[in-house]
N, C-alpha and C positions, 0 to 999 in steps of 0.2 A: 440773526435769524435766531427765533428760539432754540433751545437747548432740547436735545430730545429724552425719554425720561432715563434712559442709562445715564446720560452726562449729569442730569440733575443729581441722581442718585449718589454719583462717584463726589459729586460738590459738597454731598450733605456731610455736616458734622455730627454723626450720630453717635451718643450712649446707646452704650446695648441694654441698659437696663429698662428703656422706654419701648423695647420691643415688647408686644402683647402677643403670646403665642396663642394659635388657632389652632382647634381640633378638626385634621384634615379626614374627609370618608375617603373609604376605600378607592371611589373614584379619582379623587383627585389624589392620593397615593401612587394609583394606577397611569394616571397622565405622568406623574414625576419619572417613573420607573422608564415609561416610553420614549423620555426625552432622552434619560441616562444611556438607553439602549438603541438608540436610533443610529448611533455608530455602527453599532454591530448587527442590526435586523432592518432590514427596511421597512419602513411603516406602510400597512397595509388599509386600504380601503376597499370596501364590497358594495357595488352598486350592481344588484341585479334586477333591470326593469326592460320592457317592450321599447326598443328602438323609437316607436310613435309616442312613447309618454310623455305630456307637456311640460311636465317637472320632475326632478330626482333632486333633494335637498336632505342636508342632513343639518339638523342640529347643533351647535356645539357653543356650549357656554365655558370660558376657560377663565379659572382663577390665576392669575400671573401672580399673586404673591401668599407665600405660606405663613407672612408674618403680617401684621397688621402693622401700620405707622403713625400713631397716634398725634404726635406733634405734627405730622405734615399731611394728614389724610385730608384738613381742610385745605389746603393752603398749593395741591398739585394746579399747577399754570395749565392753560391751555397744550395740547398734544400738538405740536407741530406735523410730525410722521407718525401715523400712527400705522401705519404698514409695520416700521420697525418696532412701535413699541409692542403691537399684536406678535412680532416672530418670536413666540413661546420656547426657549433655548438657545435664542439667538443662533439660528442654523445659518443665516445669514441669506436667505431666499429673497428678503425684500429689501435687501440695501439699496435697491438701485431705481426703484418703483416709484417712489415721491417724486425723481428728478424727471420722469418721462410720463409724469400723470398730469390729469386736467383738472384743475379748481371747482367745482360744481357748486357748493355752495347754496345747493338746493333744500329746503325747510318745507316741511308740513308737521304742524302741530293741531291734536286732536286728543279729546279725553284728557287732558292735562298731561299731553306727552309730544315733546317736541323732536322729529327726528332729522338731521339733516345730513346729507351727503357730502361729503368732504371733496375730496378728490376721489378721481376715477382712471383707470386705465385700461386696455384692451391692448392685448398680445396677438391677435388674430385668430385666437381660439378661446380665452379666457378673460373673463370683463373681473375686473377687480375694484369693489367702490368701497372706503372707507367711508363711516359716518359717525355721528355722536348723536347719544340720547340724553336728551332733558327731563326729567319724570317731578310731579308735583307730589309723589310718597316715593318708600322705599321701594323697589324689586326686586329686593334681595341679590343676594352674591350671582345669582347662576339662571338670569331671566331667557326666556326663550323665546325667540322673535318667529312667529309663523306668517312665511309670506310666499306667494306666487314669483318666481324668475323666469322671465320670458323673452326671448331674442327672435327678433321679427326671422321666419323665413327657417326659424330652427325646426328638425323634427323631436328633437327633446333636450331640455336642459338637466345637467348635472352640475351640483354645488355642494357648498357649504357657509356656514353664518355663523362667524365666533365672536364672543362678545365679551368684555372685560368691564369691572365695575373700577370708576378711577376716583371717585370723591362722595361724596353724599349725593343719591338719586343723582349722580353721572356716570354714564358709561359710553364706552366707543367699540366699534365692532369692523369686521372683515367681512363684508358680502362677496362670493363668487360664485360665478358663473361659467359653464362650460359649454357649448352650445354642441349639437351632431344633429349633420345633414350631410347628404351625398352631395349635393348641390349649393353651396352658398356663398356669399360674398364675403369676403376675408377684410376687406378692406375698412368697412366699417361694421358697427354693430349698434343696431337700433333696439335699445333695452325698455321693458316695462317690469319696474320693483312695485307689488303693491302687498304691503304689510296688512292683514287682517289682527292678529290677536297677539299680546304679548304675555306670556305666562310666566306667574311667576313663581319658581319649582318651589322655593321654601314654604308658599303657603297657598300651593294648588289652586291660586284664584286665576283667572283671566281677563284681560284687559283689552276689549273691541273696538277696533276704529277703521278710519281708513287713513292710513298713511302711504299714499300713491305717488309715484315717478314715472318720468317718462326723459328717458335721454340718447343721444347720439352719440357713439364714440367711435374716432376714428383710428385703426392698426397703427401700431408702432411699425418702422420698418422690419422687415424681415425677409429671411433666405431657405427656401425650402431644400433638403439634399435628400433622394431616394436612397434609402438601406436596403430592402427587400432579401431579407435574410432569416432564414428559420432554423431553429433547432427542436427534435422531437425528444419525446421522454415517456416510455411507456403509455402512449396512448393520447399523449399532450402535445399538442403543438404548438410553439410560441415563435410568432411571425416580428420580425420588427420593420415596421413600413418605411416610418421616415423621420428625421426630426427637423424642426423648425428654428432656426437662431435669430434670436432679436437683440437687442441693445440691453435687455435688462436679463434675460434668461434664455433657455432652450428647453423645444418641448419634444420629446417621444413619445412617436404613435406608435402601438400594437397589439395585437391581436392574440387570441390564444383559440384554440379547436381542441374539442375534447370527445373522444369517441365514447360509441356505447359501454363498451367492457368497463371503463371508468367511471362513467355516469353509473352503472348498476353498481360500484365499490362506493363511490363516495357522493354524497349529498351537496358538494361544492367545492372547486376549482377556481383558486385566485391566482394572477401570476403578479412578481413584485419584480421589480428590476432595483438595481443597484449601479452606479454609472460613477467612473473615474478616467480621467485623462491620461495621455503620456506621458506627463509633467509629475503623478502622483499625487494631483489633486483629486480628492474625493466631493461629491458634490450633491448637496441636499436638495431635495423635491418634494413635491407636493401633487398628490394624485388627483386628477379634473373628473374622476369619474366613467363611467364607460356607457356603451349601448351595446344592444345583443338581443338572441332569444330570451322567452321568457322562464327559462329553467335556469339562467345564468350560466350556463357553460359555454357557450358560443360567445365570444364578448369582443369589442374593438374599446380599447382604453387609449388615455394620454395622459402623461405626466409633465408638470412643468419643475423644471430643475433653475439653479441660480445663476448668474451671469459666466459665463463661456468664457476661459482663460483664451485672449486671441493668441497666446504662443502656444496654445495646444495646437498638435495635428492629430492626434487620434481621441476617439472613446472606447474606454473599456467597459462594456454592458452586460453585467450578470444576471439572467434572469434565474429567478428563484417560484418554486411551485408551493403551492399549500395545498394540501386537501383535507376537509373535514367533513365530518360528520354530524348532523344535527344533535344536540344532546338540552336538556335542561339547563344546563351552566351556561352555554353557547349561543340558545337560539330560544330565550326565554321560554316561557311555562305553559305551550300550546304544543299541540302537534301538529306541522306543517305537512300538506298532501303537496303533489306534482299540480295537481288542480285548483289551485289555492285556497282550498278550505279547510279551514280547523276545528280543533275541538279542546272543550275546558280539560284536559288531562295533560300529564307530564310526559315530555316527547319520548316517545319508544328508541331505544338503541336498538339499532338494528344492524349494527356492524362493532365488532370488537376495539378497532382504534377509533379512536376520536379526531387524531389529526397527525399531521404528515408533513414532512418538509424537505424538500428534495433541490439543492442547489446546482443548475447547468454550467454548462462550461460558457467561457467567457465568448463573446463576438466581438471584435475588435470592429473599429469603423472607421475607416480614414475619411478625414474630414477635408472637404473640397474647400479650398479659399477665392 
């Protein structure tokens, strides 16, 4: 079996003089800081949309290397395990996904760009699709793939798209989509992924086309345990709903309810959770997005964590509240209103504090075997 990229790099006999330094942008430096800090503070994502929305997507272009490999850039082989390759920071979250995925090998070519879905896996909540992209032109270091990702029967879909350059005009990516619905079949996922535009960030150019995929995935085996535990802090209630365990991961579902007093003081409230087990193992996780009211205060979330240690008998879940007020630094350069309108002026700060974080008491869950 082909070695993955980490083993290949370890096997290389590299002369340090062959490295060529690359200038890193502020955004790239921030990403590196997030990886380093991930063991201290949980990584948060905010998705505030109506539950009936057809799609919630976040485009994410990731630069994997801070240096280039001039002697090897043109000889990187086909990457056998894109899941692990794109696990920036080596969290271990995707270590077992390749083992349980299905080989798809579905390709569409348009306007000089060929996109191939390599492998896919569905854990009953989220679909994970690895893909490769070959182009007849350089798309830059951080292209953005604009697409519509839909699951049949879902009221809404949240997801992310991560892509990295691996060679001349060659890229690999990971598309994830999580369905939100009150009544859905978790045994299968009927997916449509329609790619409409690829944006070259470096030159601000767009390449339009039709790269359309339809696929059906069977969910991995899973077992669900109800938690039904809540904790309240100064007008914010965090409710842990349930946990689903699969052979490759476990998923925690949780809700937040924010009262009017908190809404009057803060523009936004996010809930993050850190998880460890009774053996002392910390777990890396990835947020799947959420659905709720249009203001984004009362929300239902889910987060996928790496494979659960079979010897664990308890999970220690630590909720963390994050309160935000919108400023030009954290919310763009336009003033947002509750009605959804905006004006071309700098955001007005209506509160003194811009951000506040509170760590709540641990919630201990006895795992049913």
